DODRENVEX-235308 format. One record per residue: y, x, z of N, C-alpha, C in turn; residue number from 0. Coordinates in nm, 4 decimals. Each point is the difference from the previous one (the first is absolute). Last residue first. Layout:
BEGIN
{pt {Y,X,Z},{Y,X,Z},{Y,X,Z},NUM},
...
This chain:
BEGIN
{pt {3.6055,2.0110,-2.3964},{0.0187,0.1313,0.0612},{-0.1263,0.0797,0.0046},169},
{pt {0.0271,-0.4514,-0.1680},{0.0846,0.0851,-0.0847},{0.0124,0.1400,0.0554},168},
{pt {-0.2304,-0.3457,0.2368},{-0.0794,0.0395,-0.1176},{0.0798,0.0914,-0.0925},167},
{pt {0.2058,-0.1951,0.3802},{-0.0932,0.1031,0.0434},{-0.0883,0.0476,-0.1166},166},
{pt {0.3078,-0.3555,-0.0750},{0.0730,0.1229,0.0318},{-0.0959,0.1137,0.0383},165},
{pt {-0.1773,-0.4305,-0.0723},{0.0459,0.0566,-0.1270},{0.0701,0.1324,0.0233},164},
{pt {-0.1270,-0.2397,0.3810},{-0.1183,0.0479,-0.0716},{0.0387,0.0657,-0.1313},163},
{pt {0.3349,-0.2140,0.2491},{-0.0439,0.1210,0.0707},{-0.1194,0.0626,-0.0715},162},
{pt {0.1530,-0.4112,-0.1554},{0.0987,0.1029,-0.0301},{-0.0399,0.1323,0.0646},161},
{pt {-0.2606,-0.3757,0.1016},{-0.0202,0.0396,-0.1392},{0.0961,0.1119,-0.0386},160},
{pt {0.0486,-0.1916,0.4257},{-0.1251,0.0765,-0.0078},{-0.0264,0.0492,-0.1414},159},
{pt {0.3684,-0.2826,0.0685},{0.0244,0.1300,0.0627},{-0.1246,0.0868,-0.0061},158},
{pt {-0.0336,-0.4455,-0.1490},{0.0834,0.0779,-0.0918},{0.0238,0.1400,0.0551},157},
{pt {-0.2245,-0.3041,0.2780},{-0.0848,0.0418,-0.1125},{0.0784,0.0847,-0.0988},156},
{pt {0.2412,-0.1909,0.3527},{-0.0916,0.1019,0.0531},{-0.0900,0.0539,-0.1117},155},
{pt {0.2807,-0.3639,-0.0935},{0.0779,0.1231,0.0134},{-0.0870,0.1153,0.0490},154},
{pt {-0.1984,-0.4263,-0.0162},{0.0294,0.0457,-0.1364},{0.0755,0.1330,0.0040},153},
{pt {-0.0768,-0.2165,0.4064},{-0.1260,0.0527,-0.0538},{0.0207,0.0557,-0.1400},152},
{pt {0.3644,-0.2168,0.2020},{-0.0291,0.1261,0.0696},{-0.1280,0.0634,-0.0527},151},
{pt {0.1127,-0.4256,-0.1610},{0.0934,0.1015,-0.0512},{-0.0272,0.1353,0.0639},150},
{pt {-0.2446,-0.3663,0.1640},{-0.0454,0.0382,-0.1338},{0.0914,0.1057,-0.0619},149},
{pt {0.1288,-0.1848,0.4148},{-0.1193,0.0837,0.0160},{-0.0501,0.0475,-0.1358},148},
{pt {0.3495,-0.3077,-0.0007},{0.0460,0.1294,0.0494},{-0.1154,0.0968,0.0168},147},
{pt {-0.1001,-0.4428,-0.1106},{0.0624,0.0686,-0.1136},{0.0497,0.1383,0.0401},146},
{pt {-0.1671,-0.2740,0.3414},{-0.1085,0.0419,-0.0890},{0.0554,0.0748,-0.1219},145},
{pt {0.3034,-0.1972,0.2968},{-0.0648,0.1156,0.0625},{-0.1114,0.0553,-0.0890},144},
{pt {0.2037,-0.3953,-0.1383},{0.0960,0.1105,-0.0096},{-0.0572,0.1275,0.0613},143},
{pt {-0.2488,-0.4042,0.0353},{-0.0008,0.0530,-0.1372},{0.0968,0.1175,-0.0182},142},
{pt {-0.0026,-0.2146,0.4284},{-0.1226,0.0755,-0.0286},{-0.0063,0.0492,-0.1441},141},
{pt {0.3608,-0.2905,0.1716},{0.0092,0.1433,0.0270},{-0.1245,0.0804,-0.0392},140},
{pt {0.0460,-0.4933,-0.0489},{0.1117,0.0658,-0.0690},{-0.0083,0.1521,0.0120},139},
{pt {-0.3125,-0.2647,0.2270},{-0.0195,-0.0296,-0.1417},{0.1100,0.0670,-0.0843},138},
{pt {0.0278,0.0159,0.4708},{-0.1012,0.0925,-0.0527},{-0.0267,-0.0229,-0.1484},137},
{pt {0.3092,-0.2937,0.2127},{0.0470,0.1382,0.0104},{-0.1003,0.0965,-0.0635},136},
{pt {-0.1233,-0.4486,0.0427},{0.1009,0.0142,-0.1053},{0.0520,0.1436,-0.0028},135},
{pt {-0.2882,-0.1155,0.3463},{-0.0736,0.0141,-0.1257},{0.0942,0.0088,-0.1197},134},
{pt {0.1830,-0.0686,0.4305},{-0.0645,0.1319,-0.0050},{-0.0755,0.0198,-0.1312},133},
{pt {0.2169,-0.4202,0.0740},{0.0950,0.1109,-0.0086},{-0.0695,0.1352,-0.0107},132},
{pt {-0.2573,-0.4009,0.0656},{0.0616,0.0047,-0.1321},{0.0891,0.1231,-0.0151},131},
{pt {-0.1913,-0.0875,0.4212},{-0.1057,0.0347,-0.0956},{0.0585,0.0168,-0.1403},130},
{pt {0.2863,-0.1643,0.3302},{-0.0288,0.1425,0.0235},{-0.1048,0.0493,-0.0988},129},
{pt {0.0902,-0.4553,-0.0058},{0.1164,0.0734,-0.0513},{-0.0214,0.1502,0.0163},128},
{pt {-0.3144,-0.2977,0.1850},{-0.0140,0.0092,-0.1455},{0.1157,0.0791,-0.0608},127},
{pt {0.0183,-0.0827,0.4585},{-0.1169,0.0852,-0.0278},{-0.0180,0.0194,-0.1494},126},
{pt {0.3510,-0.2993,0.1457},{0.0240,0.1407,0.0317},{-0.1181,0.0918,-0.0347},125},
{pt {0.0691,-0.5019,-0.0178},{-0.0103,0.0776,-0.1236},{0.0007,0.1506,0.0257},124},
{pt {0.0636,-0.3191,0.3499},{-0.1359,-0.0202,-0.0518},{-0.0230,0.0843,-0.1260},123},
{pt {0.4268,-0.0049,0.1966},{-0.0926,0.0656,0.0933},{-0.1450,-0.0134,-0.0476},122},
{pt {0.3521,-0.2257,-0.2298},{-0.0104,0.1427,-0.0352},{-0.0937,0.0752,0.0945},121},
{pt {-0.0781,-0.5291,-0.0937},{0.0996,0.0857,0.0674},{-0.0232,0.1478,-0.0333},120},
{pt {-0.1617,-0.3487,-0.3688},{-0.0322,0.0292,0.1409},{0.1101,0.0859,0.0617},119},
{pt {-0.0482,-0.1459,-0.4684},{0.0819,-0.0867,0.0852},{-0.0268,0.0222,0.1492},118},
{pt {-0.2349,0.2597,-0.3316},{0.1415,0.0013,-0.0401},{0.0884,-0.0851,0.0910},117},
{pt {-0.4948,0.1395,-0.0197},{0.0800,-0.0193,0.1213},{0.1493,-0.0055,-0.0299},116},
{pt {-0.3199,0.0644,-0.3484},{-0.0608,-0.1057,0.0816},{0.0870,-0.0350,0.1199},115},
{pt {0.1241,0.3649,-0.2667},{0.0257,-0.1266,-0.0710},{-0.0567,-0.1176,0.0783},114},
{pt {-0.0918,0.4290,0.1595},{0.1405,-0.0334,0.0226},{0.0385,-0.1286,-0.0720},113},
{pt {-0.4320,0.1725,-0.0711},{0.0146,-0.0491,0.1363},{0.1425,-0.0407,0.0313},112},
{pt {-0.0867,0.2046,-0.4135},{-0.0624,-0.1332,0.0056},{0.0177,-0.0619,0.1375},111},
{pt {0.1422,0.4419,-0.0529},{0.0896,-0.0924,-0.0692},{-0.0559,-0.1422,0.0012},110},
{pt {-0.2700,0.3430,0.1694},{0.1113,-0.0264,0.0910},{0.0985,-0.0983,-0.0634},109},
{pt {-0.3515,0.1527,-0.2657},{-0.0489,-0.0912,0.1042},{0.1116,-0.0367,0.0978},108},
{pt {0.0949,0.3238,-0.3238},{-0.0097,-0.1332,-0.0611},{-0.0523,-0.1028,0.1000},107},
{pt {0.0142,0.4496,0.1333},{0.1363,-0.0509,-0.0160},{-0.0026,-0.1414,-0.0564},106},
{pt {-0.4088,0.2275,0.0297},{0.0470,-0.0420,0.1317},{0.1428,-0.0547,-0.0069},105},
{pt {-0.1823,0.1811,-0.3938},{-0.0731,-0.1222,0.0359},{0.0452,-0.0513,0.1368},104},
{pt {0.1678,0.4128,-0.1495},{0.0571,-0.1105,-0.0774},{-0.0666,-0.1324,0.0369},103},
{pt {-0.1778,0.3890,0.1874},{0.1324,-0.0257,0.0569},{0.0648,-0.1177,-0.0713},102},
{pt {-0.4039,0.1582,-0.1714},{-0.0214,-0.0698,0.1263},{0.1335,-0.0368,0.0650},101},
{pt {0.0111,0.2627,-0.3875},{-0.0427,-0.1367,-0.0339},{-0.0238,-0.0820,0.1259},100},
{pt {0.0976,0.4540,0.0562},{0.1185,-0.0720,-0.0460},{-0.0353,-0.1436,-0.0382},99},
{pt {-0.3494,0.2895,0.1108},{0.0765,-0.0346,0.1209},{0.1247,-0.0789,-0.0379},98},
{pt {-0.2561,0.1783,-0.3449},{-0.0706,-0.1118,0.0622},{0.0743,-0.0477,0.1246},97},
{pt {0.1626,0.3841,-0.2110},{0.0245,-0.1168,-0.0842},{-0.0702,-0.1239,0.0573},96},
{pt {-0.0806,0.4088,0.2092},{0.1375,-0.0407,0.0239},{0.0340,-0.1237,-0.0824},95},
{pt {-0.4098,0.2030,-0.0736},{-0.0029,-0.0691,0.1283},{0.1410,-0.0485,0.0363},94},
{pt {-0.0500,0.2646,-0.3796},{-0.0542,-0.1335,-0.0234},{-0.0045,-0.0805,0.1290},93},
{pt {0.1310,0.4458,0.0284},{0.1032,-0.0753,-0.0727},{-0.0481,-0.1424,-0.0257},92},
{pt {-0.3051,0.2965,0.1910},{0.1037,-0.0368,0.0967},{0.1118,-0.0786,-0.0669},91},
{pt {-0.3579,0.1747,-0.2635},{-0.0473,-0.1054,0.0908},{0.1106,-0.0466,0.0940},90},
{pt {-0.0292,0.3386,-0.3853},{0.1097,-0.0929,0.0280},{-0.0414,-0.1151,0.0918},89},
{pt {-0.4163,0.2283,-0.1844},{0.1348,0.0562,-0.0173},{0.1048,-0.1100,0.0179},88},
{pt {-0.4667,-0.0378,0.2535},{0.0616,-0.0372,-0.1278},{0.1372,0.0671,-0.0111},87},
{pt {-0.4439,0.1759,0.2690},{0.1302,-0.0621,0.0235},{0.0636,-0.0255,-0.1365},86},
{pt {-0.5217,0.0056,-0.0147},{0.1060,0.0935,0.0363},{0.1280,-0.0780,0.0259},85},
{pt {-0.5825,-0.0393,-0.1060},{0.1251,-0.0611,0.0406},{0.0981,0.1098,0.0367},84},
{pt {-0.4855,-0.0836,-0.3207},{0.0737,0.0765,0.1004},{0.1306,-0.0733,0.0289},83},
{pt {-0.5294,-0.1009,-0.2265},{0.1433,-0.0298,0.0070},{0.0595,0.0840,0.1117},82},
{pt {-0.4551,0.1319,-0.2971},{0.0592,-0.0563,0.1222},{0.1479,-0.0326,-0.0198},81},
{pt {-0.2957,0.2203,-0.3224},{-0.0106,-0.1462,-0.0002},{0.0639,-0.0656,0.1224},80},
{pt {0.0979,0.4648,-0.3007},{-0.0436,-0.0407,0.1336},{0.0017,-0.1526,0.0043},79},
{pt {0.1519,0.2447,-0.3836},{-0.1340,0.0514,0.0275},{-0.0552,-0.0384,0.1361},78},
{pt {0.5221,-0.0182,-0.0467},{-0.0916,0.0050,-0.1148},{-0.1336,0.0656,0.0367},77},
{pt {0.2941,-0.2667,0.3508},{-0.0096,0.1385,-0.0424},{-0.1004,0.0056,-0.1145},76},
{pt {0.3382,-0.3992,0.2221},{-0.1313,0.0362,-0.0528},{0.0066,0.1456,-0.0436},75},
{pt {0.2815,-0.3477,0.3714},{0.0018,0.0969,-0.1093},{-0.1437,0.0333,-0.0393},74},
{pt {0.3303,-0.3842,0.2932},{-0.1344,0.0461,-0.0352},{0.0149,0.0957,-0.1175},73},
{pt {0.3880,-0.0909,0.3839},{-0.0519,-0.0404,-0.1294},{-0.1397,0.0570,-0.0176},72},
{pt {0.3991,-0.1402,0.4168},{-0.0985,0.0916,-0.0581},{-0.0419,-0.0545,-0.1358},71},
{pt {0.3428,-0.2210,0.2265},{0.0103,0.1277,0.0692},{-0.0981,0.1029,-0.0551},70},
{pt {0.0962,-0.4963,-0.0966},{0.0462,0.1047,-0.0924},{0.0218,0.1344,0.0696},69},
{pt {-0.1918,-0.4287,0.1662},{0.1322,0.0386,0.0484},{0.0624,0.1099,-0.0863},68},
{pt {-0.4368,-0.1462,-0.0944},{0.0844,-0.1200,-0.0104},{0.1428,0.0300,0.0446},67},
{pt {-0.3243,0.3338,0.0563},{0.0353,-0.0130,-0.1414},{0.0894,-0.1218,-0.0208},66},
{pt {-0.1762,0.0680,0.4269},{0.1015,0.1022,-0.0278},{0.0422,-0.0022,-0.1469},65},
{pt {-0.3525,-0.2861,0.1318},{0.1247,-0.0406,0.0644},{0.1123,0.0984,-0.0331},64},
{pt {-0.4323,0.1107,-0.1406},{0.0522,-0.1127,-0.0793},{0.1342,-0.0468,0.0571},63},
{pt {-0.2288,0.3240,0.2408},{0.0582,0.0603,-0.1213},{0.0539,-0.1107,-0.0916},62},
{pt {-0.2250,-0.1360,0.3912},{0.1317,0.0560,0.0293},{0.0618,0.0694,-0.1211},61},
{pt {-0.4404,-0.1865,-0.0293},{0.0962,-0.1058,0.0314},{0.1406,0.0566,0.0177},60},
{pt {-0.3547,0.3078,-0.0605},{0.0211,-0.0795,-0.1209},{0.1067,-0.1074,0.0220},59},
{pt {-0.1421,0.2553,0.3698},{0.0778,0.0832,-0.0926},{0.0338,-0.0796,-0.1254},58},
{pt {-0.2874,-0.2013,0.3039},{0.1353,0.0065,0.0553},{0.0911,0.0804,-0.0922},57},
{pt {-0.4538,-0.0128,-0.1111},{0.0585,-0.1331,-0.0148},{0.1437,-0.0031,0.0492},56},
{pt {-0.2628,0.3854,0.0645},{0.0468,-0.0087,-0.1385},{0.0633,-0.1361,-0.0264},55},
{pt {0.0131,0.2013,0.4983},{-0.0968,-0.0566,-0.0937},{0.0602,-0.0056,-0.1398},54},
{pt {0.1531,0.3847,0.3448},{0.0136,-0.1449,-0.0156},{-0.1042,-0.0491,-0.0988},53},
{pt {0.1852,0.4598,0.1560},{-0.1107,-0.0569,0.0766},{0.0102,-0.1517,0.0030},52},
{pt {0.2744,0.3327,-0.2417},{0.0587,-0.0927,0.0972},{-0.1049,-0.0658,0.0890},51},
{pt {-0.1278,0.3144,-0.3421},{0.1104,0.0631,0.0734},{0.0508,-0.0889,0.1123},50},
{pt {-0.3308,-0.1766,-0.2934},{-0.0512,0.1116,0.0799},{0.1094,0.0611,0.0865},49},
{pt {0.1141,-0.3454,-0.3035},{-0.0886,-0.0529,0.1047},{-0.0487,0.1118,0.0908},48},
{pt {0.2540,0.1204,-0.3778},{0.0831,-0.0681,0.1002},{-0.0857,-0.0514,0.1160},47},
{pt {-0.2245,0.1881,-0.3652},{0.0733,0.1041,0.0733},{0.0864,-0.0623,0.1086},46},
{pt {-0.2261,-0.2936,-0.2895},{-0.0934,0.0715,0.0880},{0.0707,0.1058,0.0824},45},
{pt {0.2479,-0.2351,-0.3297},{-0.0405,-0.0893,0.1098},{-0.0850,0.0759,0.1009},44},
{pt {0.3010,0.3300,-0.2677},{-0.0901,-0.1093,-0.0365},{-0.0240,-0.0901,0.1210},43},
{pt {0.4508,0.3096,-0.1256},{-0.1212,-0.0057,0.0818},{-0.0833,-0.1196,-0.0438},42},
{pt {0.4608,0.3512,-0.1346},{-0.0799,-0.1196,-0.0303},{-0.1311,0.0083,0.0783},41},
{pt {0.3124,0.3565,0.0267},{0.0747,-0.1200,0.0365},{-0.0726,-0.1300,-0.0309},40},
{pt {-0.2747,0.4574,0.1257},{0.0950,-0.0421,-0.1021},{0.0677,-0.1315,0.0390},39},
{pt {0.0146,0.1279,0.3427},{-0.0092,0.0936,-0.1111},{-0.1425,-0.0026,-0.0489},38},
{pt {0.3631,-0.3269,0.3352},{-0.1295,0.0495,-0.0490},{0.0155,0.0992,-0.1148},37},
{pt {0.3409,-0.2698,0.2611},{-0.0208,0.1429,0.0313},{-0.1254,0.0597,-0.0627},36},
{pt {0.1529,-0.4655,-0.0534},{0.1253,0.0750,0.0037},{-0.0236,0.1498,0.0151},35},
{pt {-0.3582,-0.3136,0.0229},{0.0408,0.0266,-0.1381},{0.1337,0.0745,-0.0071},34},
{pt {-0.1623,-0.1399,0.4224},{-0.0846,0.1056,-0.0547},{0.0418,0.0352,-0.1427},33},
{pt {0.2241,-0.3578,0.2093},{0.0296,0.1273,0.0664},{-0.0820,0.1141,-0.0561},32},
{pt {-0.0944,-0.4378,-0.1449},{0.1254,0.0467,-0.0553},{0.0375,0.1364,0.0590},31},
{pt {-0.3738,-0.2133,0.1789},{-0.0271,0.0404,-0.1390},{0.1264,0.0597,-0.0608},30},
{pt {0.0493,-0.1837,0.4218},{-0.0804,0.1223,0.0087},{-0.0323,0.0520,-0.1404},29},
{pt {0.2214,-0.4138,0.0373},{0.0866,0.1123,0.0351},{-0.0746,0.1309,0.0079},28},
{pt {-0.2448,-0.3913,-0.0648},{0.0814,0.0223,-0.1193},{0.0938,0.1184,0.0236},27},
{pt {-0.2500,-0.1468,0.3651},{-0.0820,0.0748,-0.0952},{0.0762,0.0257,-0.1297},26},
{pt {0.1986,-0.2694,0.3398},{0.0001,0.1423,0.0345},{-0.0797,0.0809,-0.1020},25},
{pt {0.2375,-0.4675,-0.1361},{-0.1197,0.0523,0.0652},{0.0075,0.1515,0.0231},24},
{pt {0.4566,-0.2812,-0.0018},{-0.1058,0.0295,-0.0969},{-0.1225,0.0543,0.0731},23},
{pt {0.4460,-0.1098,0.1937},{-0.0809,-0.1175,-0.0315},{-0.1077,0.0200,-0.1047},22},
{pt {0.3135,0.3198,0.2184},{0.0741,-0.0843,-0.0953},{-0.0853,-0.1147,-0.0519},21},
{pt {-0.1776,0.3162,0.3118},{0.1242,-0.0473,0.0614},{0.0815,-0.0880,-0.0944},20},
{pt {-0.3948,0.2178,-0.1539},{-0.0336,-0.1090,0.0909},{0.1262,-0.0592,0.0631},19},
{pt {0.0406,0.3834,-0.2679},{-0.0323,-0.1168,-0.0826},{-0.0270,-0.1204,0.0893},18},
{pt {0.0579,0.4029,0.2192},{0.1278,-0.0450,-0.0569},{-0.0218,-0.1234,-0.0873},17},
{pt {-0.3791,0.2167,0.1752},{0.0720,-0.0731,0.1044},{0.1340,-0.0536,-0.0516},16},
{pt {-0.2502,0.2762,-0.2887},{-0.0712,-0.1253,0.0241},{0.0704,-0.0860,0.1040},15},
{pt {0.1572,0.4325,-0.0733},{0.0378,-0.0853,-0.1129},{-0.0678,-0.1360,0.0154},14},
{pt {-0.1195,0.3188,0.3138},{0.1383,-0.0425,0.0215},{0.0496,-0.0881,-0.1144},13},
{pt {-0.4277,0.1989,-0.0347},{0.0002,-0.1059,0.1018},{0.1415,-0.0514,0.0262},12},
{pt {-0.0508,0.3654,-0.2897},{-0.0606,-0.1185,-0.0613},{0.0023,-0.1171,0.0981},11},
{pt {0.1352,0.4193,0.1622},{0.0984,-0.0542,-0.0935},{-0.0501,-0.1301,-0.0618},10},
{pt {-0.2974,0.2404,0.2698},{0.1048,-0.0627,0.0819},{0.1062,-0.0639,-0.0898},9},
{pt {-0.3383,0.2538,-0.2036},{-0.0565,-0.1240,0.0531},{0.1062,-0.0762,0.0798},8},
{pt {0.1139,0.4258,-0.1500},{-0.0042,-0.0941,-0.1112},{-0.0558,-0.1344,0.0463},7},
{pt {0.0004,0.3491,0.3083},{0.1389,-0.0374,-0.0295},{0.0049,-0.1015,-0.1141},6},
{pt {-0.4186,0.1922,0.1177},{0.0455,-0.0983,0.0982},{0.1421,-0.0470,-0.0303},5},
{pt {-0.3030,0.1767,-0.4088},{0.0553,0.0549,0.1248},{0.0586,-0.1109,0.0872},4},
{pt {-0.3872,-0.1591,-0.3238},{0.1310,0.0636,-0.0153},{0.0482,0.0571,0.1324},3},
{pt {-0.5011,-0.0880,-0.1933},{0.0810,-0.0261,0.1190},{0.1350,0.0703,-0.0181},2},
{pt {-0.4776,-0.1752,-0.2846},{0.1272,0.0710,-0.0061},{0.0822,-0.0392,0.1227},1},
{pt {-0.5514,0.0019,-0.0379},{0.1186,-0.0828,0.0000},{0.1253,0.0874,0.0000},0},
């Protein structure tokens, strides 16, 4: 049996606990945690089951869940009949987009509730008003933050390319 170093095992468990704290299954977090640090970056069902000491059924269920969240993807290696899983490129950006859709949905729910209580006293509307205001704020600001992050990543890539070109000339 493959036994990763204790520090890696601890990291995997911490990612699992973080997933659990946000309402996702701990095993999904453990799989994700391992895929963040594994070498090679792609792992098969069997490798995940062995490393994480989990059943293949659990691994199968949780990899499907992680694919639904667009955090991991299935990859095929030519000549190998097994499926492998790896962290999906731009997984975090996609997760941000999903979060924005959730924020919009909550804002719309708050608007519906406020319409229902349009003639109610303002004290009764207060909870919905707070819900509406915070989700309106994040719906406006999160895309701007995301664009700023993308610009920084683009600038970083340009700087790395310029540095590479400069070092190749010398």
